[in-house]
C-alpha positions as CSV (number, residue, x, y, z in Angstrom):
1,M,-24.3,-10.0,19.7
2,S,-21.1,-10.1,17.7
3,S,-17.9,-8.1,16.9
4,L,-16.4,-7.1,13.7
5,L,-12.9,-5.8,12.9
6,V,-12.7,-3.7,9.7
7,F,-9.5,-2.8,7.7
8,P,-9.4,0.4,5.5
9,G,-8.3,0.6,1.9
10,Q,-6.0,2.8,-0.1
11,G,-6.5,6.5,0.5
12,A,-6.3,6.1,4.3
13,Q,-2.5,6.0,4.3
14,R,-0.3,8.8,5.7
15,P,3.4,9.3,6.2
16,G,4.9,7.8,9.4
17,M,2.2,5.3,10.0
18,L,4.7,2.5,10.7
19,K,6.7,4.5,13.2
20,A,5.2,3.3,16.5
21,L,4.5,-0.3,15.5
22,P,6.1,-3.2,17.5
23,A,9.6,-4.0,16.3
24,E,8.7,-7.7,16.0
25,V,6.1,-7.0,13.2
26,L,8.5,-4.6,11.4
27,E,11.3,-7.2,11.5
28,Q,9.1,-10.0,10.3
29,A,7.9,-7.9,7.4
30,S,11.4,-6.7,6.5
31,D,12.7,-10.3,6.5
32,A,9.9,-11.5,4.3
33,L,10.4,-8.8,1.7
34,G,14.2,-8.6,1.9
35,E,14.1,-4.8,2.6
36,D,13.7,-2.4,5.5
37,V,9.9,-1.7,5.5
38,R,10.5,1.4,7.7
39,A,11.5,3.1,4.5
40,L,8.0,2.5,2.9
41,D,6.0,5.2,4.8
42,S,7.8,8.4,3.8
43,V,6.0,11.0,1.7
44,E,8.2,10.1,-1.3
45,A,7.8,6.3,-0.9
46,L,4.0,6.6,-0.5
47,A,3.7,7.9,-4.1
48,S,4.1,4.1,-4.9
49,T,1.0,1.9,-4.9
50,R,3.1,-1.0,-3.7
51,A,4.4,1.0,-0.7
52,V,0.9,2.1,0.2
53,Q,-0.6,-1.3,0.1
54,L,2.3,-2.9,2.1
55,C,2.0,-0.2,4.8
56,L,-1.8,-0.8,5.1
57,L,-1.2,-4.5,5.4
58,I,1.5,-4.2,8.1
59,V,-0.4,-1.5,10.1
60,G,-3.6,-3.5,10.1
61,V,-2.1,-6.8,11.2
62,A,0.1,-5.1,13.9
63,H,-2.8,-3.2,15.5
64,A,-5.2,-6.2,15.3
65,R,-2.6,-8.3,17.2
66,L,-2.4,-5.7,19.9
67,L,-6.1,-6.1,20.6
68,Q,-5.4,-9.6,21.9
69,H,-9.0,-10.7,21.7
70,T,-10.7,-12.7,18.9
71,P,-13.5,-11.0,17.0
72,D,-16.4,-12.9,15.4
73,Y,-16.0,-11.3,12.0
74,V,-13.4,-9.5,9.9
75,A,-13.8,-7.5,6.7
76,G,-11.5,-5.2,4.7
77,L,-12.1,-2.7,1.9
78,S,-9.9,-3.5,-1.1
79,I,-6.3,-4.0,0.2
80,G,-7.9,-4.2,3.7
81,A,-9.1,-7.7,2.7
82,Y,-5.5,-9.0,3.1
83,P,-4.9,-8.1,6.7
84,A,-8.5,-9.3,7.4
85,A,-7.6,-12.7,5.9
86,V,-4.4,-12.8,7.9
87,I,-6.2,-12.1,11.2
88,A,-8.9,-14.7,10.2
89,G,-6.1,-17.3,10.1
90,A,-6.6,-18.1,6.4
91,L,-3.5,-16.4,5.0
92,D,0.0,-16.5,6.5
93,F,1.4,-12.9,7.2
94,T,4.6,-13.7,5.3
95,D,2.7,-14.9,2.2
96,A,0.4,-11.9,2.5
97,L,3.4,-9.6,2.3
98,R,4.8,-11.2,-0.8
99,L,1.4,-11.2,-2.5
100,V,0.6,-7.6,-1.6
101,S,4.0,-6.6,-2.9
102,L,3.2,-8.2,-6.2
103,R,-0.3,-6.9,-6.2
104,G,0.9,-3.3,-5.8
105,E,3.5,-3.7,-8.6
106,L,1.0,-5.2,-11.0
107,M,-1.6,-2.5,-10.4
108,Q,1.0,0.3,-10.6
109,N,2.6,-1.0,-13.8
110,A,-0.8,-1.5,-15.5
111,Y,-1.7,2.2,-15.2
112,P,1.4,4.3,-14.2
113,Q,-0.3,7.6,-15.0
114,G,-3.5,9.2,-16.2
115,Y,-5.9,7.1,-14.1
116,G,-7.3,7.0,-10.6
117,M,-10.4,7.1,-8.4
118,T,-12.9,9.8,-7.4
119,A,-15.4,9.8,-4.5
120,L,-18.9,11.2,-5.3
121,I,-20.8,12.5,-2.3
122,G,-24.4,13.4,-2.7
123,P,-25.8,11.8,-5.9
124,A,-27.8,8.6,-5.5
125,L,-26.4,5.4,-7.0
126,S,-28.9,5.4,-9.9
127,T,-27.8,9.0,-10.8
128,V,-24.2,8.0,-10.8
129,E,-24.9,4.9,-13.0
130,T,-26.7,7.0,-15.5
131,L,-23.8,9.5,-15.7
132,L,-21.3,6.7,-16.2
133,A,-23.3,5.2,-19.0
134,E,-23.3,8.5,-20.8
135,I,-19.6,9.3,-20.4
136,H,-18.0,5.9,-20.6
137,S,-16.3,5.0,-23.9
138,P,-13.1,3.2,-25.1
139,E,-11.4,6.7,-25.1
140,T,-12.9,7.8,-21.8
141,P,-13.3,4.7,-19.6
142,V,-15.0,5.2,-16.3
143,Y,-16.7,2.7,-14.0
144,L,-18.5,2.3,-10.7
145,A,-15.9,1.1,-8.2
146,N,-17.3,1.4,-4.7
147,I,-20.8,1.6,-3.1
148,N,-19.8,3.1,0.3
149,A,-23.2,4.5,1.5
150,D,-26.6,5.5,0.1
151,N,-25.2,8.8,-1.1
152,Q,-21.5,8.0,-1.5
153,T,-19.9,6.1,-4.3
154,V,-16.5,5.9,-5.8
155,I,-15.7,5.8,-9.5
156,A,-12.5,4.7,-11.3
157,G,-11.1,5.4,-14.7
158,S,-9.2,7.9,-16.8
159,D,-8.5,11.4,-15.6
160,E,-10.5,12.9,-18.4
161,A,-13.6,10.7,-17.9
162,M,-13.6,11.4,-14.1
163,Q,-13.3,15.1,-14.7
164,R,-16.4,14.9,-17.0
165,V,-18.3,13.1,-14.3
166,A,-17.2,15.6,-11.7
167,S,-18.3,18.6,-13.8
168,R,-21.8,17.0,-14.2
169,V,-22.1,16.4,-10.5
170,K,-21.2,20.0,-9.6
171,G,-24.1,21.7,-7.9
172,N,-25.8,18.4,-6.8
173,G,-22.9,16.9,-4.9
174,V,-19.1,16.8,-4.3
175,A,-16.5,15.1,-6.4
176,K,-13.3,14.4,-4.5
177,R,-10.2,12.9,-6.1
178,L,-8.7,10.2,-3.9
179,A,-5.1,9.5,-3.1
180,V,-5.2,6.4,-5.3
181,S,-3.2,6.4,-8.5
182,V,-4.7,3.4,-10.2
183,P,-8.3,2.6,-11.4
184,S,-9.2,0.0,-8.8
185,H,-12.4,-2.2,-8.6
186,C,-13.3,-2.2,-12.3
187,A,-12.6,-4.1,-15.5
188,L,-9.5,-2.1,-16.3
189,L,-7.6,-4.3,-13.7
190,E,-8.8,-7.7,-15.0
191,Q,-5.4,-8.7,-16.4
192,P,-3.4,-7.7,-13.3
193,A,-5.9,-9.7,-11.3
194,Q,-5.4,-12.8,-13.5
195,A,-1.6,-12.4,-13.0
196,L,-2.0,-12.2,-9.2
197,A,-4.2,-15.2,-9.2
198,R,-1.6,-17.3,-10.9
199,A,0.9,-16.4,-8.2
200,F,-1.4,-17.1,-5.3
201,V,-0.7,-19.6,-2.5
202,P,-3.1,-22.2,-1.1
203,L,-5.2,-20.8,1.8
204,K,-6.6,-22.3,5.0
205,A,-10.2,-22.2,6.1
206,P,-10.7,-19.0,8.1
207,R,-11.0,-19.5,11.9
208,I,-12.8,-16.2,12.1
209,T,-15.7,-15.5,9.7
210,Y,-14.4,-13.5,6.8
211,L,-16.9,-11.1,5.2
212,S,-16.2,-10.4,1.5
213,S,-16.5,-6.7,0.7
214,T,-17.3,-7.5,-3.0
215,R,-19.9,-10.2,-2.3
216,A,-21.2,-8.7,1.0
217,R,-21.4,-12.1,2.5
218,P,-19.2,-14.6,4.4
219,I,-16.7,-16.8,2.7
220,H,-15.7,-20.1,4.4
221,N,-14.2,-22.1,1.5
222,P,-10.4,-21.5,1.0
223,E,-10.7,-21.7,-2.8
224,Q,-13.5,-19.1,-2.9
225,L,-11.5,-16.9,-0.5
226,R,-8.4,-17.2,-2.7
227,D,-10.6,-16.0,-5.7
228,D,-12.0,-13.2,-3.6
229,L,-8.5,-11.9,-2.6
230,A,-6.9,-12.3,-6.0
231,F,-9.8,-10.6,-8.0
232,N,-11.0,-8.0,-5.5
233,M,-8.9,-5.4,-7.4
234,C,-11.2,-5.7,-10.4
235,R,-14.6,-6.1,-8.7
236,V,-17.0,-3.5,-7.4
237,V,-16.8,-3.0,-3.6
238,D,-20.2,-3.0,-1.9
239,W,-19.1,-1.7,1.5
240,R,-22.7,-0.5,2.4
241,G,-23.9,-4.1,1.7
242,T,-21.0,-5.6,3.7
243,V,-21.8,-3.6,6.8
244,Q,-25.6,-4.3,6.4
245,S,-24.7,-8.0,6.2
246,A,-22.8,-7.8,9.4
247,V,-25.6,-6.0,11.2
248,E,-28.1,-8.6,10.0
249,R,-25.9,-11.3,11.5
250,G,-26.0,-9.7,14.9
251,V,-22.8,-7.5,14.9
252,R,-23.2,-4.7,17.4
253,L,-19.5,-3.8,17.8
254,Q,-17.3,-2.6,14.9
255,I,-13.7,-1.6,15.5
256,E,-11.8,0.0,12.6
257,L,-8.1,-0.7,12.5
258,P,-5.6,2.2,11.6
259,P,-5.0,4.3,9.8
260,G,-7.9,6.7,9.8
261,A,-11.6,6.4,10.6
262,V,-13.3,6.6,7.2
263,L,-15.0,3.2,7.6
264,T,-16.3,4.2,11.1
265,G,-18.0,7.2,9.6
266,L,-19.6,5.1,6.9
267,S,-20.8,2.4,9.3
268,R,-22.5,4.8,11.7
269,R,-25.1,5.3,9.0
270,V,-26.0,1.6,9.1
271,F,-25.6,0.7,12.8
272,E,-28.8,1.8,14.5
273,Q,-27.7,0.3,17.7
274,G,-24.3,-0.9,19.1
275,T,-20.8,0.6,19.1
276,V,-18.8,1.8,16.1
277,I,-15.3,2.9,17.0
278,A,-11.9,3.5,15.4
279,C,-8.7,2.4,17.0
280,E,-7.2,5.8,16.4
281,G,-8.2,8.2,19.1
282,A,-9.3,5.3,21.4
283,R,-7.4,3.8,24.3
284,L,-6.1,0.2,23.7
285,D,-7.5,-1.0,27.0
286,T,-10.9,0.4,26.1
287,L,-10.9,-1.5,22.8
288,Q,-9.7,-4.7,24.5
289,A,-12.5,-4.4,27.1
290,L,-15.1,-4.0,24.4
291,L,-14.0,-7.1,22.6
292,Q,-13.7,-9.0,25.9
293,E,-17.3,-8.1,26.8
294,E,-18.5,-9.4,23.4
295,E,-16.6,-12.7,24.0
296,R,-18.2,-13.0,27.5
297,R,-21.7,-12.6,26.1
298,H,-21.0,-15.5,23.6
299,R,-20.1,-17.9,26.3
C-alpha cells in the first residue's frame, strides 16, 4: 500500500491562512520575493490571482514539511502542482516562489476582468461537452477546464458564456461560480503559459513520484515535469483520472494539505478502501502516525 499527498488549487484560499505557519517558512518566502508575504492573505490582497497562488504554495509546502514523513506520491490541482513538485524534490522552494509570482501576474494580466470559472455539479461529462459545443464561439468562449468527478466538472471562459451554460444546466444540476478570476485550464491561457515556460528553471528528477493532474500519470523526467508545470494553466485537469491512477498504483492513504478539504470530498468517491483525510480538522500526530504506518509497511 502507498501514500499520497494532494495540494488544492485556486478557490480553496481564505483570508488569514498564513497566520499560524512557522516563521522560518514565512521568512524564507519573504526573502525570496523581496516583500513581506504576511500581507498577501488579507481579504483585499486575495482579490489578486498572484497573491492567491503564492499563499497556496506557501501553505502547502509549510504543512507538508510539518508532517515529517515522506509519502510515496504527490499530486496537486493546478497551482497545487507547484508545492507538490517542491515536496517531491524536483523544484527548489525559492525558485517555485518566483515562478508562481510570475505565473499569477501573467494569468491576471491576460484576463483582468470578464472571465473566470464555474463548477457544474450534476450533469454528466458528455452533457457538458455538448453544451459547450453549442455555446462556444469567438464572442462567447467557454471550455472544459476540470474533470473532478463523474458528475462534477468545471468550465472556464467569458462571464456571458458561462452564464449561458448555467442557465441551460438549471433544473438538471447546480452551477457555482468559483473564486477564480481567470479562465484557467483552457486554450485562452496558451500565451501566458508560453511566457512562463520561457522563464522556467531547470528541474531535478523527483525523489517522490509526482502524479500529473493533467496527464493523470506519473512524470519522472525533469524536462517533462518542467513542461507539465509551465503549461498546466492551459491544459484540462483530470483530477478524477489522477485519483484513479493513484488507487490503481496501490495508494490507500490520501492526505490533503490545507487550505480546505475539497479534494478529500472528491477522492472519497474513488477510494473504495483505505483512508482519505484532510489536514484541517485532524491532529498533526494522527497524520504523522498514518504516514509512518505506510512507511513501515513498505520496509
